[in-house]
N, C-alpha and C positions, 0 to 999 in steps of 0.2 A: 350410864352403864349401869346395871346390878351386878352384884359380885358378892362372894363369900369368901374368906381366907382361913386359915387353920393353921396350927404351928405342926412338923414333923420333924423328925430326927435330923435331916439336913438343912430346915431353913422351915418356908412357908409354901403352900399350894395357895394360889388363887383359882377360884372357879368364875366367871363371867357369863352372864346371858343378857340376851334382849328382850323386848318389851312383851315378847309372844313364847318366851321361856324356853325360848333356844339356845343352849351352850355357845358362844363366840368365841371363847377362850378360856385355856388352862396355863396357867403360868406358874413356873417354879422360881422360887428366888434362894438363894445360898444366905440370907436375912431371916432370922428366927424372931417372929413377932410373935407375941405370948399373947395378946389380944385378939380374939374372934371377932371378924365386923363384918356385917351382913345385913341385906335387905330382906323383904319377905321373900322367903326360898318357895319356889313352885316344888310341887311333890316330885315330879319326876328329876330335879335337880337336887333334891333331898337323897333319893336313891343314890344317885351318881357319887355324891357325896360320902355316903357310908359306905359303898363300896372302893372309893380312892382311900378312906380310911383305914378301912380294914387291910388293901394293901401296901400303903405306906408304913403300920403299925406289925402286921404280922407277915407279908409276903403275900397275902390270900390273892388266887387269880381275879381278873376283875370279870369274867364270864365273857359273853357277847358284846360288841360295842353297839351300845344304842344310837346307830346310824340317824335314825328319824329326830333324836334328842339333838342333835349337832347342825350348826349353820354352817351347811358346806357350799355357798353362794359365791365364793371365794375360789374354789377350787377348779383345776383345768380338769379335763379330763384324765389328762395323765397324771395329776395328783391323786386324781379319784381311785386310778386303777392301781397306782404306787399302794395307797393305804389299805385298799383291796388287800392284796396280796400280804403287806407286813402283818395285817390282822388275823392271821391265819398262823404266824408262827408261832410253836407253842409257848406256852407260859415256863420260862427257865431254860431255853433253849434261845440261840442266836443264828444266823445267818450272813451272808457278805452280800453286798452292793452288788455284785455282780449274779446271785442268786437270783435276787430281785430282779432284775434286768431280764435275767434267762426265763422266770416266771412270765414275764410279761412278752415274752418273744420277740426280745430286743437287746440282745448280746452285749451289743457294746454301749449300753446307756448306763453304765455304773454312777456315771458321774451326775447326769440326769435323775436319775435316784436319788443321789444324795441331795442335790438341789430342791426336789420335791420333799425330800424329808427335812430339810431344813426351813421349809414354810409351813411344818407342820405346827397349826394352833392348838391340838390337843396331845400335848407328849405324856407318854406313859399309858392314856385312853386307847391311841393309837399308837401301838409301841416301838416307837421308831430308836430306843435304846438298845433293841434286839437288834439293831441291823450292823454290823462292824465291816470293817475292812479285811481283805487275804492277811495284811502284814501288822496291823495295827487295829486298835478297836475303831479308829474311824471319829470322826466327829460328831456333835451334839449341839444341834438347838443353834445352827450356824458357827460354832466355834471347834476350831482345829486341834490348840495347843491342849494337850494332856493333862497339862499342870493347871489348867483354868476349873474353877470350881464347877461349870456347868460339866466339863468331861469328865470329872470326878463324881460328879452326879452318876454319869452315866454308868461308870463301873457299879456304884453303890447299888443302881437299880437293877441290875444285873447279878448281883452278887444277894441281893434280898431274895429275888426271883430263885435261885438256885439254893438256898439256906430255907427256903420254904419246901421246895421238892426233896432235899435233903438233910434235915435238922440235923443238928449235933447231938441231942439228947430223944431220938426217935423213939425211943422204948417208954418215955414219959408222954401221958395224955396232953394232947393241946388244950390249953385254956382259952378259953374264948372272951371270956370278959376282962376288962382291963380298966382299971381305972382311969388313964387318960382316954381309951377309945369311949368310954361310957360318958365321960365328959363333955368330950367334944359331940357325940350323939345327942346328949340331953340340949346342946345350946341350938341344933337345929329346929 
């Protein structure tokens, strides 16, 4: 399996793709690996990596999901519909599992929505972190314990998007060139 990995503030992001250049998985790890490792990266995957890098370093919106770049062969019809609905949640906003179920016309399917999100192989790109419970943040990537590093990451992702929309020093111009981002972009 071909892959590219790069460090971010919370750990490491791994992007895997198959022989046809389709992204098969995005994996988030709490371990911070400093060395970037990769195989020859397809052009479309490089564009995705650049978007993800800008997201993790600046909180920038990822833009439309490149559905044609994702390996969807293991998705059920229900997963496909859930992922389509959550892709419409605006950057920096959240919705509940119940809201997603209502959008699907299946008001009692909140738990099924949670199970579909648990199987999301493309976290952040398909923004399952934007789906929360009515009384809590809900789980993330199959974890339920709010003190688990993965669930804490969900809070960080939500905060990252909120900070992008509401910067602390909004009167200052945005600096788009940072040495870390420039460094990682040059490695691709």
